[in-house]
N, C-alpha and C positions, 0 to 999 in steps of 0.2 A: 587966340592959342586955347584950346577947345579943355575947360577947365572937368569935364566929367571922368570920374572913372571906370577903362577903360578894362576892359580884359583878358587878359591876358593866356593865351593857349596852352593847354601845356607843347612841352616840348616833346620831337621825336626821336625817339629812341632807338637803335634796333636791336630786341630782346630773340633770346633763342626760345622758342618754343617747340615744344611739340604737341603734334593732335593724329592724339591715339584709333587708332579703325579696327572692329571686328575684320576679319576676315572671309571669305564664302570660299574656298576654295576647290574647282572638280578634283577627282579623285588622281586625276594625271596630276594637276599641278598639287597634291596633296603630298606624292610623294617626291617630286624637287624641291619644295621647305625643308624635307625630312634631310631631302639630299649635302645642302647647301645648311643646315643645322649643323649636321655632320663632319662635316669637309671647316667648319669655323673649328669645330669642338679637336679634328685634328688636327689644326694647323696652329692653336693654341695650345698643346698638346708637344706637336714637336718643336716652337719656341721656348718654349718652357725646359725641353729637354737640356739645348744648346747651352740655358744659360746655367742650370743647377750643373752640366759636365764640368763648364770655365767653372762653374763657386767650388766641384769639387777635386778639382787641377790646380785653385789656387791653396785649400788647406793641404793640402796635402805636399805640394810643398813647403807651406807652411814648416808644418810636423814637420817637414828634413830639416830645415833649417836651424828647429827647435831644440832636435833630436842631436844637432852636430853643438851645440853650444851657446848658439844663439839666443839674447833675450824672445821672446813674442812679439812683443811691439815694437821693437827691430825686424823684426819679422813682418809684422805685416804691413810695415810699410817698405820693404826692399823687393818684398815680391808683388808685379804686375801681371797681371793675368787679364786682356783685354775680357769685354764684360761682350755675346753677342747684343744686336742690337735689332734692327727691322729689315730698314736693308743689307746689310751681311748675311741678315737666314735670307734674307728672297733673295736675294744672290748662288747663291748658295744650292738650293732646291732646287732655282732656275739650269743651277750646272747641272743634276744627279736626278733630275723626275724621269718616268718611264710614260709613256706618251699611247694608250692603248688602241690608236688609229692609227701608226704603225707598226714594223715590226721591231721587236728588242734588234737596237744593231750589235749588238753581240752574234759573234759568228758562234755555229753553232757546237757543241762541249765545251764551249767557255765558261767557265769559272767565275764566280764575281756578286755579291753580294745586291737580295734584292734593291731597285730600285723604287721610291716614294713611291705614292700619289697618281698611279700609273689614270688617272679618272680626273686629274685635275681640268680638263677643257670642259668636262659637264656641271661646269656651277662656275660665279662668277670671281673673277680674277679678286673685287675687292672683298670679300667672305675671305680669306687666302691674307689679304694685308691691313684690316680691322684684326685679325687676331691676333697678328705679330703686334701692332701698339696698342692690342687688352694685357698679349703680356710683358709687351716694355710696360706699361703702368701697372703693372701687378706690384713688379720687379723693382720701381720704384718707391711704390706703400707701403710696402717694406720694409725698403731704406732708410725710406723717409722716417718709417715709424720709425726708427732702431735712434735714428738722430735726434729724434723729438721735435724733428717740422711739419710731422703730421696732424692732424686735428686731430680729436674725436678718441674716441676707443683705438688699441692700440692693434695693429695689422699684422700676422702672423707671417712666418715662411708660405708662400702661395704653392696651390697643388696643383695635378692633374686634374681634368675635368673626367669625370667616369661616365661611359652613357647610361644610359638610367636613371641616374644621380644628379647630372648636369643639366644645365638648362636646357633646353632646343634655344637656339638666339642665334640669330646673326646681322649685319651689318655693313650699308652696298650705299656707298655714295655715286658722284658721278661730278662731271664738269657744269659746272652751277653757268659757265656759259654759253651751252650746247647740252638742258636739261634733260638727262635719258627719265628721269625718275618723276610721271606729275600723272594728275587726275587725270583723267577720260572722262567729261564730263561729269558727273556727283557721285557716281553709284562706281564710278572703274576704276583701278589703281596702281598704272604701270612701270613698273618693274624688273631695270637690266635681264635679261639670261633666264628670268621668268616668264615675262609677257602680262598681261593686262589679266589682274584678280582681282572679280564683283566684291563689294565689300558690302556688307550689315548695313553702317551707319550713312547719315547722307556729308559726302566731301563740300557741301556746296559754302562754308567759312573759310573754307582753308584756298576753295576755291577764288570765290570773289576775290580775297588779298590777297595775291600771287597779280590778275586780271587784273588791280589798280596797283600794280606793282608792288605796294608794300610788304610782299613776302619772296623771299626766293629761299628755295628749296636745297637745304643740305647732304641728308640723310632719309636713309629708310634704315628702321632697324624692324625683323620679322623677329619674332619668337613666341614660345606655344606658355598659354598656360590654360590646364585642367585638358579638355579635349576643345579648345578652339585656338586658333593660330590672330593674331593679334601683329599689325604694324603701325610703329611710330613714329611718324615723318619727323622730324626735326625742320626745321624753318625759321629765320632767320623773317625777323615780323617786327618793320618800323608803328612802332606800338607807340600811343602819348603815355610820357606817364607823368603825371602829378608831381606838382614838389610840394603840393599844402591838400591840407584836406578840401573836401568839399565844407560849403555850409552847414547842411547837413550832418554830415560827418561833429566837424565843429560844437556842433548844438548838442548832440551828444555826448562828447567827454572823452573822457574814459571807462572804457568796461572792466572790470577786476573780474578774471579766469577762477574760476579755484576748479580744476580737475577731479572726479571718484570713476570709485566702482559706481556703489551705488545709482549714482547720477552721471551722465558721461560728463554735464558741467555746470555750476551753478555761479551765473550771473551779479555783478551784484547793478544791474541795468536790466531790464527786460529787451531784448531785441527787437521787437517791433513795437514803433516807438507811442504809439495806440492803446496798446495795452497798463501806460501807467496813468497805474495809482497809487495810494497808501498798499508798501508793503508791511504783508500778515508777517513780524519775524520771528513766527517760531516754523508757520510754513511757510517760506515764499513760494508757492508751488505755479506762478508767475515769470522767475525766474530760475527755472530750474530745462534743464538738454536733457528729454534721457538719452539710455544708455538702449540700443538696441540688444546687446549683448549676441547677438549672431553666432557663437560658437555653443554656447548652449540651444540653437536655435537648432541648431544641427547635431548637436552630442549623441544621441540616441542615434542617425540614418552613419554619424562618422566610425561611430563606436563598432557599428555590427561590419559594418566595410573593412576594419581593420581585425578585429577577428577571423572572415573571409581571408583577407591576406593571410595571416597567422600560419592559415590552415594547409597554405597551399606549398606543393615542393621548389624547391629551389630553381630559380632556369627554366621552370612548366609555360606552359603559354596561357595555364590557368591563371599561376602568380602574378604576369604582367596584363592582365584581361583586371586581376581583383586591384595589383597598381593606380589603372589606367583611370578605376571607380572608384578610388581614394584621393586624388590625385582631383577628378573632380569635383570632389566635395569640397578638399580643401581651398581651392581657387575659390568657387562662389562661396564660401564664406569669405577670403579675400577680397573680392568685388566686389562685396556689401559692406562690406567697413568700410574700405576707401569711400563708397560712395557718400555714408552719412558720414564720416570728416572730410572729406571737399564739403562738403554742402554747407553746417559746421562754421567753417573756416573762413569760407568763402563771406557766409552775413556780417560775418563780425572783421573783415577786413575793410568792407564795404560800408559797413553803417556804422562804424564810430571812428574817432577820429586816432585812438589809443589803444589797441589793446592789450593789456598787463597778463598777464603768466606765470609760472611757479619755475624754474630752470630745478626741475623732474631728475633726480637720477635714476634711472627708470632702470642702470643695471643694477644697479644695487639694491630696487624694490622687487626682483626679478629671480634678485639672486636664492638659488636652493639655500633649505633648511637642514639637507643632508647631515652634514658637516662631516666626520673621518669614525676612523672603530675607536681611534683614543679618547677621543671626544665628542660622541651621538648625537645630532642633535636633538630635538621637540618639538609636534607636534608640525612631524615634516608633511604629513597625507592633507592639513591642512595652508599647510602656507605652498605647495604644488596648486591647491585651488585657488589662491590670492595669488601665485604668480601667473597663472593665466585669467583671469580674469583683466589683470594689469596688463596683459598683450593686448589680449584681448580687444582694451579701448585703446588703442594706439595712440598713449600719449607723443610719443617723441616725434610719431606722424602728422600730429599735431601743429606742433611747434614747428617740424620744416616745409609748411602749407603756409600757416604761415606769416614765415619768413624771408619769404618771396614775393604771397600772396598781398602784402602788407605793402611794400616796395610801386606795388601795378596799381595801385586803386588808394593813395594817397596816406596813407593812413599812416603810421608809425607802430613799431613792438618793442615793448619793455617788460622786464623780470623783474622778479625777487630774488636774490636766493635761499636755493633749497631748504638755505643752516634755520629762514629765520620761519618762525609760532608762529603759519595767519592765524592757525587753529586755536591758540592758547591765550593771544591778546586779544583783546580786548577792543572792537571798531571803535567806542563812544568814547574811554578817559585812557588807554593805553597800556590798561593792570596788563598784568600777565600772567596767568598764572602754571603752577609746577606739572598741574599731571592736568590727563584728557583720553578720558579710554573712550574707547574707537565706537564702546554700543553707546557711548553719552550724547545721542544728537542735538541736546536744548546746550547753550552756553551758556553759564552764572557767573557774573564777573562779584567777586567777590568785595570791589570800591565800589561801586557807583549802581550795584542791581537791576544791572542792565542782561535783559533774560535774552535770546537770540537763536536763531538756527546757527547750528557751528558751521556750515558748509557755508553759506552768506556772510558771517560774521568772515569771513577769511575773502571772500569774496571781494567783498570789500577791503579788508589792508591789502589785498595785492594791489588795487587801486588805485591805493593809498603811496603804499610808499613803492613802487614798479619801481626800477631805471629802465633809462631807454638803453635798446643795445643798439652798441656799431654793427657798422657791415660784417661787421669777422664772425666774434661773437651771435650770430645768425647763420651763417654759416658753419662754423664748428658746433657740429650736435654735441648735444652733450661739458659742451661750453661753462668753464664759471662767467658769471653776471660782471663779478666784481675780479680788478685783475688779479695778482699772488704777493706776494711779499717779493719776492721774488724779480716781480719783473718782465715772469717769464707766460702769463698767462696759465700761471697752471697745465705747464705743458713737461713733462718728464726728461730729467737729465738728459745729456747726450752718453750715449752709451758706446761699447766694444762691437764690432760688427759680430753677427752671428757667429756659427760655423755647423754643417750639414754633420749627422753623424757617417759615422763609414757607411751605413746599408744607404744611406741618401734620400731618409727622409729629415721627418722636419727637424730644423738648429737644439740645438742643443745649446741650453747656456750655464757662461763660465761663469 
């Protein structure tokens, strides 16, 4: 028997991964893409309209029973109105929809309601079906949020999508045994009903995975961002998922990440091991990741475009052109910000065995300070600028990306509770000071006399006191690290069903 240590390869696990490509459509294909996005928006609104109508009918019956003297809790249990779902909505639409390829079957002079979507044959049927699924998911998310089953921030009553405000997007599926969504070469993507569209990027990586049998295309989501169209190809990839960190990651150990605005991140040890040298406790330049501040770089152009938009007349062509110009600038800012976060998150996930972060309450950090008429806020303008800087640094997106990238590359994600005073606690003796003003960039320990940069001090404390996150906490954005005292992990208690007002708008709380 061979006593030598054998290397066990990482297990192959099917993982859903999205490959995004920038499309280069022709003018004719541009119109087809816009037509599909409009059809998906119409289908979503049609499905949501049936759901809100059923909900309003349920509310009216409950109100009638309450008016007769029945307690509302009983009335809610007695009244049963079936909620329309995807299959039922699709069957009813197929029975009543018109078709511009044929004459209307109604005789001349006959009266009747107009038949919907006579143009349905011009777009892919999967654009309708995907929109119906999205409407079902939006409704279920609202119900789950009311019942306390939805992780993260509360989900409101579903809203209709309005042209010009909602994002142009649609999703198309296919039969994986007979794929119709496929790459033709490395620079063209074939989509059913849309034909072959040229792409700016190279599809060589996805094409090689498909050729080796390691990837199967599931669907494609086409969406508009700024003045460009993108295609996000969802594929099930058999990729190696390591069950433990590599030797290089293990040697680097745990890195603490102190997120900030002045610097995007301050680390407890440098990203590049070649720069390992004695750290300057008062100015750890090698441990800081610069904040690109893309919003500040585009502020002047964005403000100029928004002023031009404000001077236009609503409904005019000049207003639509000015709105597109604002959208292009906003899209460029978002793309640059996403690129910076992707680069940082991948370097952290691939170079260290454990990435320790803070469990930040981003929603509370970026809340408005305006207050109310009775209790107006103070320093509202300064707080608004701080909120913009917080959202521009994207701490929530950094945590989301670290959540799945650490699982891909064999590392682990850990966090400390956002109430832990990482900046006010001495990383040498553990003594906590009561106050530390924001403008004081150096932490002075009153017990041991340590003088250290406050951000580096916080990063060391985060690396030392972080608790590994379970999979549920990684997926639940903003969930607490430690379980709540009631054992429900911070989720809200069950609430009764919310009711829409008589006008059919958002629900009212009772």
